[in-house]
C-alpha positions in Angstrom: 7.0 3.2 -0.5 8.1 6.2 -2.5 9.4 4.7 -5.7 7.0 4.2 -8.9 5.6 0.7 -8.8 2.6 -1.1 -10.7 -0.9 -0.2 -9.6 -1.0 0.5 -5.8 2.8 -0.3 -5.3 3.0 3.6 -5.4 2.2 4.3 -1.7 3.7 7.7 -0.7 3.1 10.8 -2.5 5.8 13.4 -2.0 4.7 16.8 -3.6 5.4 20.2 -1.9 2.4 22.1 -0.7 1.6 25.0 -3.1 2.7 28.4 -2.0 0.4 30.7 0.1 -1.8 27.9 1.4 -2.3 29.9 4.6 -3.6 28.7 7.7 -4.3 25.0 8.1 -7.5 25.5 10.2 -9.1 28.6 8.8 -10.7 31.5 10.8 -14.1 30.9 11.5 -16.5 32.2 9.0 -18.4 35.6 10.0 -21.8 33.8 9.0 -21.2 31.2 11.7 -20.3 28.6 9.5 -17.1 26.2 10.2 -14.5 26.6 7.5 -11.8 24.1 7.1 -8.9 23.5 4.6 -8.4 20.0 3.1 -5.4 18.7 1.0 -5.3 16.5 -2.1 -6.8 19.1 -4.6 -5.4 17.7 -7.9 -3.2 20.3 -9.7 -4.4 22.5 -12.8 -2.4 20.0 -15.0 -5.0 17.3 -14.2 -8.1 19.4 -15.0 -10.7 16.4 -15.2 -9.8 15.0 -11.8 -9.5 18.5 -10.4 -13.2 19.3 -11.4 -14.4 16.1 -10.2 -12.7 16.8 -6.5 -14.3 20.3 -6.7 -17.7 18.9 -7.4 -17.3 16.8 -4.5 -16.5 19.7 -2.4 -19.7 21.5 -3.6 -21.6 18.4 -3.0 -20.4 18.3 0.5 -21.2 21.9 1.3 -24.6 21.4 -0.1 -25.2 18.4 2.3 -23.4 20.4 5.1 -24.5 23.9 4.8 -22.8 24.8 8.0 -19.3 23.9 6.7 -17.2 25.6 4.2 -14.4 23.7 2.5 -11.1 25.5 1.1 -9.2 22.8 -0.8 -5.5 23.1 -1.2 -3.0 21.2 -3.5 -0.8 20.1 -0.8 0.1 16.7 -0.3 2.2 14.7 2.2 6.0 16.2 2.5 7.8 14.8 5.6 10.5 17.6 4.8 8.2 20.4 5.3 5.6 18.9 7.7 7.0 20.0 11.1 7.5 23.5 9.7 4.3 23.9 8.2 2.6 22.5 11.3 4.4 25.0 13.6 3.9 27.8 11.4 0.1 27.2 11.3 0.0 26.4 7.6 -1.1 22.6 7.8 -4.5 21.8 6.4 -7.3 20.7 8.6 -7.2 17.4 6.9 -4.3 15.8 5.0 -3.2 12.4 4.0 -0.1 10.7 5.2 1.5 7.3 4.4 0.4 4.3 6.4 3.7 4.2 8.1 3.3 7.7 9.7 0.2 7.9 12.1 1.6 6.0 15.0 4.7 8.4 15.2 2.5 11.5 14.5 0.3 10.4 17.3 3.1 9.8 19.8 4.5 13.4 19.0 0.9 14.8 19.2 1.2 16.2 15.6 -2.2 14.8 14.5 -5.5 14.9 16.5 -7.3 12.1 18.3 -10.5 11.6 16.3 -12.0 8.7 18.4 -14.9 10.6 19.3 -15.8 12.0 15.9 -15.3 8.5 14.5 -17.4 6.9 16.7 -20.2 8.9 15.2 -19.9 8.1 11.6 -22.0 5.4 9.7 -20.9 1.9 10.5 -18.6 3.0 13.0 -18.6 -0.2 14.7 -18.0 -2.2 11.3 -14.4 -1.2 10.6 -12.0 -4.1 9.9 -9.5 -3.7 13.0 -6.9 -4.9 10.7 -7.0 -2.0 8.3 -7.6 0.4 11.2 -4.8 -0.6 13.4 -1.8 1.5 11.8 -3.7 4.6 13.0 -5.1 3.3 16.4 -2.5 3.5 19.4 -2.2 1.0 22.3 -5.1 2.5 24.2 -7.4 2.1 21.2 -7.6 5.7 20.4 -7.8 6.4 16.5 -5.9 9.2 15.2 -6.6 8.6 11.4 -8.9 6.9 8.8 -7.5 4.7 6.1 -8.5 6.1 2.5 -6.7 3.5 0.4 -4.8 0.3 1.4 -3.2 -2.4 -0.3 -2.1 -6.0 0.6 0.6 -7.7 -1.4 0.1 -11.1 -2.9 1.4 -13.6 -5.3 0.7 -12.8 -9.1 1.0 -15.8 -11.4 0.6 -16.8 -15.1 -2.3 -19.2 -15.4 -1.4 -20.3 -18.8 2.2 -21.0 -17.6 0.7 -23.0 -14.8 -1.4 -25.0 -17.1 1.4 -25.9 -19.5 3.5 -27.2 -16.8 0.7 -29.4 -15.4 0.1 -27.2 -12.4 -3.6 -26.1 -11.3 -4.1 -22.6 -12.2 -6.8 -22.3 -9.5 -4.7 -23.4 -6.7 -1.6 -21.2 -6.5 1.3 -21.9 -4.1 0.2 -21.0 -0.6 3.8 -21.6 1.0 7.4 -20.5 -0.1 8.2 -24.1 -0.4 5.4 -24.5 -2.7 6.6 -21.7 -4.6 9.8 -23.1 -5.0 8.6 -26.4 -6.2 6.3 -24.7 -8.9 8.8 -22.5 -9.8 11.3 -25.3 -10.5 8.6 -27.4 -12.3 7.7 -24.5 -14.7 11.3 -23.8 -15.6 11.8 -27.4 -16.2 8.8 -28.0 -18.4 8.5 -24.6 -20.2 11.8 -23.0 -20.1 10.5 -19.8 -18.4 11.7 -18.5 -15.3 9.2 -19.6 -12.6 9.8 -16.7 -10.0 11.4 -13.3 -10.0 12.0 -10.2 -7.6 12.9 -6.8 -8.4 16.4 -5.6 -7.2 16.7 -1.9 -7.9 15.4 1.5 -7.0 14.6 0.4 -3.3 11.9 -2.2 -4.8 14.3 -5.2 -3.9 14.5 -4.1 -0.4 10.5 -3.5 -0.2 9.7 -7.0 -1.6 12.2 -8.5 0.8 10.4 -6.8 3.7 7.2 -8.5 2.6 8.8 -11.7 2.5 10.3 -11.3 5.8 6.9 -10.6 7.3 5.8 -13.9 6.5 8.7 -15.6 8.2 7.7 -13.6 11.4 10.5 -11.1 11.0 10.7 -7.3 11.2 13.3 -4.8 10.2 13.4 -2.6 13.1 12.3 -2.8 16.7 12.1 -0.3 19.5 15.1 -0.1 21.9 15.7 2.3 24.7 13.3 5.0 23.3 14.8 4.7 19.7 14.2 2.6 16.5 17.2 0.3 15.8 17.7 -1.9 12.8 17.3 -5.7 13.1 18.3 -6.9 9.6 20.4 -9.9 10.4 18.0 -12.2 11.9 17.4 -15.9 11.2 14.0 -14.9 9.7 16.1 -12.6 7.1 18.5 -15.6 6.4 15.8 -17.6 5.7 14.4 -15.4 2.9 17.8 -15.2 1.4 18.4 -19.1 1.7 15.2 -19.4 -0.2 16.3 -16.9 -3.1 19.7 -18.4 -3.1 18.2 -22.0 -3.5 16.0 -21.0 -6.3 18.6 -19.2 -7.9 21.6 -21.4 -7.9 20.3 -25.0 -7.0 17.1 -25.0 -8.9 18.0 -22.5 -11.9 14.3 -21.4 -11.5 14.8 -17.8 -11.5 16.4 -17.1 -14.6 19.7 -15.0 -15.1 18.3 -11.4 -15.4 18.4 -9.9 -11.8 18.9 -6.2 -12.2 15.3 -5.1 -13.0 13.2 -2.4 -11.2 9.6 -3.3 -10.8 8.4 -1.7 -14.0 10.9 -4.0 -15.9 9.6 -7.0 -14.1 5.9 -6.1 -14.6 6.6 -6.0 -18.4 8.3 -9.3 -18.4 5.4 -10.8 -16.5 2.8 -9.6 -19.1 4.9 -10.8 -21.7 5.0 -14.2 -20.4 8.7 -14.3 -19.5 8.2 -15.1 -16.0 5.6 -17.1 -14.3 5.4 -15.6 -10.7 6.0 -12.1 -9.1 4.8 -10.4 -6.1 2.3 -7.4 -6.6 -1.2 -6.1 -5.7 -4.6 -6.7 -7.4 -4.3 -3.3 -8.9 -1.3 -4.5 -10.6 -3.8 -5.9 -13.1 -4.5 -2.4 -14.3 -0.8 -1.8 -15.8 -0.6 -5.5 -17.0 -3.7 -5.2 -19.2 -4.0 -1.6 -20.3 -0.3 -0.5 -20.5 1.7 -3.8 -21.1 -1.0 -5.8 -23.2 -1.2 -8.7 -20.9 -4.0 -11.5 -21.7 -6.7 -11.0 -19.2 -7.5 -14.6 -18.9 -3.7 -15.4 -18.0 -3.6 -13.1 -15.0 -4.1 -15.2 -11.8 -3.4 -13.9 -8.1 -3.0 -15.7 -4.8 -2.3 -14.5 -1.3 1.2 -13.8 -0.4 2.8 -17.3 0.4 3.6 -18.3 4.1 6.8 -18.9 5.6 6.2 -19.7 9.2 2.9 -17.5 9.4 0.1 -16.0 7.3 1.2 -12.3 6.9 1.4 -9.8 4.4 2.8 -6.2 3.9 0.0 -3.8 4.1 0.5 -0.2 2.4 -1.7 2.9 1.6 -2.6 6.0 2.9 -4.6 7.5 6.1 -6.5 10.8 6.3 -5.6 12.5 9.7 -6.5 15.9 11.2 -4.4 18.6 12.4 -3.8 18.9 16.3 -4.6 22.6 16.0 -8.3 22.0 14.8 -10.8 23.2 16.9 -13.5 20.8 18.1 -15.9 22.0 15.6 -13.2 22.0 12.7 -12.2 18.5 13.9 -15.7 17.3 13.6 -16.0 19.0 10.2 -12.7 17.2 8.9 -13.9 13.7 9.9 -17.2 14.5 8.1 -15.3 15.3 4.9 -13.1 12.2 5.3 -16.1 10.3 5.6 -18.0 11.7 2.7 -15.1 11.8 0.3 -13.0 8.8 1.1 -15.1 6.4 2.9 -18.5 6.8 1.4 -17.6 4.9 -1.8 -16.4 2.0 0.5 -19.6 1.4 2.5 -22.4 2.9 0.2 -23.1 0.2 -2.3 -25.4 2.4 -4.7 -22.7 5.1 -4.7 -19.9 2.6 -5.3 -21.8 1.1 -8.1 -22.2 4.5 -10.0 -18.7 5.2 -9.7 -17.9 1.6 -11.0 -20.3 2.0 -13.8 -18.4 5.3 -14.7 -15.0 3.6 -14.9 -16.3 0.8 -16.8 -17.5 3.2 -19.4 -14.3 4.7 -19.7 -12.7 1.3 -20.0 -10.8 1.5 -16.5 -10.5 -1.9 -15.0 -13.2 -2.6 -12.6 -13.8 -5.5 -10.2 -10.5 -6.6 -8.6 -10.4 -7.1 -4.8 -8.9 -4.3 -2.7 -8.6 -3.9 1.2 -11.6 -2.3 2.6 -11.4 -0.6 5.9 -15.0 -2.1 6.7 -15.3 -5.7 7.7 -17.3 -8.1 5.2 -20.9 -7.1 6.2 -20.2 -3.8 4.8 -17.3 -4.3 2.3 -19.2 -7.3 0.5 -22.5 -5.7 -0.6 -20.1 -3.0 -1.9 -17.7 -5.2 -3.8 -20.9 -7.1 -5.2 -22.4 -3.8 -6.4 -19.1 -2.7 -8.1 -18.7 -6.1 -9.7 -22.1 -5.7 -11.6 -19.9 -3.7 -14.0 -16.5 -5.8 -13.6 -14.3 -6.1 -16.8 -11.6 -7.9 -15.2 -11.6 -11.8 -14.7 -12.9 -11.8 -11.2 -12.8 -15.5 -10.7 -8.8 -15.4 -11.2 -8.6 -13.3 -8.0 -10.4 -15.7 -6.0 -7.4 -17.3 -4.3 -6.1 -14.0 -3.5 -9.4 -13.1 -1.6 -9.8 -16.2 0.4 -6.2 -16.3 1.4 -5.9 -12.5 2.4 -9.0 -12.6 4.6 -7.1 -14.4 7.2 -3.7 -12.8 7.0 -2.0 -10.5 9.4 -1.5 -7.3 7.9 2.0 -5.6 8.8 3.0 -2.3 7.9 6.1 -1.1 6.3 9.2 0.3 8.5 8.3 3.7 10.1 11.8 5.2 10.1 14.2 5.7 7.3 12.3 3.1 5.3 13.6 4.0 2.0 17.3 4.0 3.1 16.7 0.6 4.6 15.3 -0.6 1.4 18.3 0.8 -0.5 20.6 -1.1 1.6 18.7 -4.4 1.3 18.6 -4.0 -2.7 22.5 -4.6 -2.6 21.7 -7.8 -0.4 19.1 -9.3 -2.9 21.4 -8.2 -5.9 24.4 -9.9 -4.6 22.2 -13.2 -3.7 21.0 -13.4 -7.3 24.3 -12.6 -9.0 27.0 -14.0 -7.0 26.7 -17.7 -6.1 29.4 -17.4 -3.5 27.7 -14.6 -1.8 27.3 -14.8 2.0 23.9 -13.9 3.2 25.0 -13.1 6.7 27.9 -11.1 5.6 25.6 -9.1 3.2 23.0 -8.7 5.9 25.6 -7.4 8.2 26.8 -4.8 5.6 23.3 -3.7 4.9 22.6 -3.4 8.7 25.7 -0.9 9.0 24.0 1.3 6.3 20.4 1.0 7.9 21.6 1.7 11.4 23.5 5.0 10.0 20.2 5.9 8.3 18.1 5.5 11.5 20.6 7.5 13.4 20.5 10.3 11.0 16.7 10.1 11.1 16.4 10.2 15.0 18.8 13.1 15.7 
């Protein structure tokens, strides 16, 4: 997701590589060391985090004296990726959105790192759901998740209490969401549920809801990706929203908001339930002044199945890397991105530093590891928790059993933009026909997919 959304909603960084990066897989050092290039070096405008990154590079080189790292400010840019790869300018290690590894692997634009991953600490304890987006049908691994998020239902515990609802038991199905929203609106006058509808965020949230009904926006046909917007599952999502808006009057009358607008309204107690991630708490508390005790979170409600949208980023290795460079690259991924997720003592030190700077600590997140590894890390971090940990328990319990589904892999933003119009029409026009709106959006999505696959 390329638009700016609260917390981990921002899942795709699109920043052009700095000029003069040079060869992605650097020439072997004359002293026999393996030299690799890595992306994600923060720019000079972010001096503190840049210094922290460089300190980690120095620490890695000290721990691995046979490896030299050359950091670059490059981040993922789909417009320049193929050119940089062909020209040998791609970094040895770089990060891509969670939607990309499958396609990159099919086109052999990233390395198979299965053997190298097998040598890592806790290699047998990865959560297969978290690793799935970078694992092909043959079980070969082409990347490692560095940050992942799963959407859930954020709700105002105070409004639940005022409406006579149990704030420790948020709705687990969309029918329950509808009933709770109607009750909250009737007893407090506050809209019970709302979704964003602009800047591609309406389409993004629609997609997450669609997954809970077992639907998908795309499928493979004849070797190409085709749009599948007008389906019974899609109509089910729209029928739910239309019923809440026009029959129940439980969604209010303001329906042209982006994600930031909606986050502000939620923090101010002007809406009772929205869809977000645990890290949305950061903006809620620190940027918008929301009351900590009022913030509650449950898993994304089910339609026909327990599922949620998974987003984030994956670290991959250049297909042009030598065996030595590939091994060094995976070591760097492990050291910089994964260690904080399996080393409890190190994770606690990071959490303590964040807490000292009043950065929210203790909310749950999607770990690449299964609970025997992830559990002790979260426990260690929560020794320094400064968020209402208990308020996230319904989310933690629910997400543990959910299917993780990634965003559409081709022309996702164009598809979301087309769906924005569908959500807007459904919520602003009582006579809107969901099937007709989906058909129009399908034409736009199909055109975008055709352009993307020429």
